[in-house]
N, C-alpha and C positions, 0 to 999 in steps of 0.2 A: 576363512566367510568373516567381512566385520562383523561389527557388532556397535559400529556408532549408530546413534540414534537420527533417524534419516529428518532434514527441514527441508519444505518444500518450501521455495518463494517464487510466489509469478511475479514476468516481468521484470527478470532478474538481469536482462543481456547487458543494460546500464543503466547508470543516474545512481536514484535511490535505489532500486529494488537491487543491485550490482552490490551498492554497500551495504545494505544489509546479509547476498550472500556471505560476500567476504567475511565478514563481520562472524557472523555462524559457523561456519569453517573453519574460524581463527578461534571459535569455542568452543570444537571439538565434536560438531557437528558433521555428519553428511551430507551434503547439501544438493539437492532437486532444483532447476531452475522452470519453470513452466513457461513459456515462452513464442507466442507465433511468431515474435522473431530473432534468429539464432544472433550469438552474442558477437560484436562487429571482430574480439577477438577471443582468441580461445583461451579459458580461462582451466586448466589442469584438476584442479580445485573444486571445480561447480559444474556438477554435469547439465544440460543442456537435454530437453524433453519435451518437442516440439508440443504442443498444445492452443488451440483456442478454447481461453479460458468460457466463454459465453457458450459454448456445444458443449449439449451433456456426455454427447456419444464419443466429442475429443477425450474432454476432463477423465471418463473415466479409461479409460486407453489409457492416460499419464498416468493415474493415478493404481493403477498394475504395471503397469512397468517399473515403479519408484518403492515397490517391493512393500510390505506389511510392517515395517518396522517404523513409520509416521509417526515423531514424536510432537512435531512442530508445523504450524504452516503458516503463513504472510501473506496475506490475502494485497497484493502492494498494484498490479497492472490494472492499469489508468489511460485516459487519453483527453483532450478538451476539444471543444468545439465551441464556434462564439455567435450566437445571434438572436434578434430580439425574437421574441415567441409567432411572434404573426409570419414566421418568415422562417422562423425553424426547420427546415426539414426531419419528416418525419423518420428517416431512413439515419441521420445521424442521431435522433434521441435514442432509438431502437438501439443503437449501435454503445453507444457511452452508456446508456443502461446495460445491454445485455454483456457489456466488458464488465463495470464495476460493480453491480447490486447485482443483477443476473451469474455472476463469476463467481462472487465473491459467499451467494447462496450453490452454486454446484459445485465449489473447489469443496469450501466447509461439510459438505453432506459427503463427499467422496473420501473424506480424512476420518470421519469420524466411528468405523467399527474400527478404523488401524488403533485408535487412541482407548476405544471404549474397551478393546482388548488389552491393552497397559493399563489400564485404570488411570492414563493418566495423561495430559498432552498440553499447549498452549495452539492458538489461534490468537493470531496479532492482524488487524486490518490496519491497510494504511488509508485513512482517509482524508479529511484538509481542514480545515478552518471552515472552509467553505460548508461541510457537514453541518456545523452550528449557528451560520450567520448565510446573507445572499449578496452576491453581487448581478448586476445585469447584465443579460444578455447571454449571464451560463445557466439555465435554465435547468438544462437535461444536467448535465455536470452535480449541481449543486442538489437537484433530486436523489440522485445515486448515492452520491455523498452522507448527506440526511439519512436517507435508504438503509445505507450503512447503518449506523452508528443504530437505528433500531432491532434492526435485526440481530447483531453482535449484544444488543440487552438478551431480547428471545434466547438467542444460545447460549447466554451465559446461566441464563435458567437453566434449560434441559439440560444442560452438559458438565453441568457442577457435580451430582450427584457421584460422577466417574471421574472427578480430580481434573477433572479436562478447565481451564480458565478462557476465556474469550474476552479481548481489549482493545479499543481502537487510538488509534497514534492521529493526530490533526494537524501535518502542519505549515503551518505559513508559504511561505514562499521559497522553495531551496532553492541551493546553488548548483546548478545543472548543465551539460554544456546550452541544453535547450535553454532555461530560465537566461543562460547568459547571451544568447541570441538573442531574445526577445530585451532584453536589456540593449543592447548592439543595435537594434529596429528603429528605438524611440527617442537613441542617442541619436541616429542620422536624421526619421524625420524629424526629431521636433529643435535641434539645435540643441542636447544639454551632453552636461556630461554625463556621465557614469553616476559619478553620487546622487548628481540632482536627479535624475531617472531616478535609482533609486528610492531615494525622500521624497518625490513629488508623485512618483508614479504606483512603484509596488509594495513600497513601503508606510506609506503616508498613512497608513490607520495602523500602524506599530510601534509603541514605543522602544524602542529596542532598532537602530535603526542597522540591521543589518539581515545579509541573508541569510538563510540556517543551514549547517553544512549537513552533508547526507549522512555523514559520519553521527550527527548527535543524533538522527531516528535511528542509525544503524543501535549505538549504545541501549536506544532507547529499547528497541524492541532486546537487546542481549538481557538487557535488565528483566523485562517482562516474562523472560522466558526460563528466567534464575532462580534457582529455594527461595531468594527474598523476596520470590512475587508470588507465593505459590497462592495467598488471600485474596490479592487483589485480580477481580471480575466484573467483567460489564463498566469497563471504566471510557473514558476515552479523554487525555491527554493532550495537552497544543502543546506544540512546540511550534511557534508565530512569533518571540521579542513583544509580547503582551498582547497580541491582537487578537482579537475575540474573551478579555480578559474575562471573566466572572460568568464564560459560557462551558 
């Protein structure tokens, strides 16, 4: 039987989550992806467990399937929906809050017994610069991401006596296929070059005019899981080219 520490990464079927899962595997963890979607490609080093993180029953089932050697949890699952508040559908509001905020709570709650038994653990939340500031038409997303930061601070205090750290990463715009599709749409809609779209639309508030790579987020996760980060807890780190600087 493997004695490797298990790392749970939610929403690791693609994008940032997949990059984090691959990095943690390279760091020597047994990695399990909790995701409602199956990966588009099979990743032999990453086990997939079907899980709707907004459902307590699904999370409880997933944690049982993942064993009792869980030492790392990365709350990464997320989605977006944009609309003015006056027109924002309640169904969409509940879905975003359910996945990104309630899901973070449920997954964190589920791994605490394993981590307390080990007297060690790392919980890392993938929030957003929108966890610290706001943009129009993103009320549910911004509310959920702000909530994650507050929840993480409470968890950091409660879990510190058991040497469990809780930290948050706040990326700006990350270079994923989904992001590139958004860039392409803006290019076609506004007859702009790729760089013009990046500079004028997505990176207008960033001082370094380039997208963050998924590997940068993954590297920060790996650092926060390391011994060097053993006394870092309750913090929220921007990776955003200076967007949200000072927050």
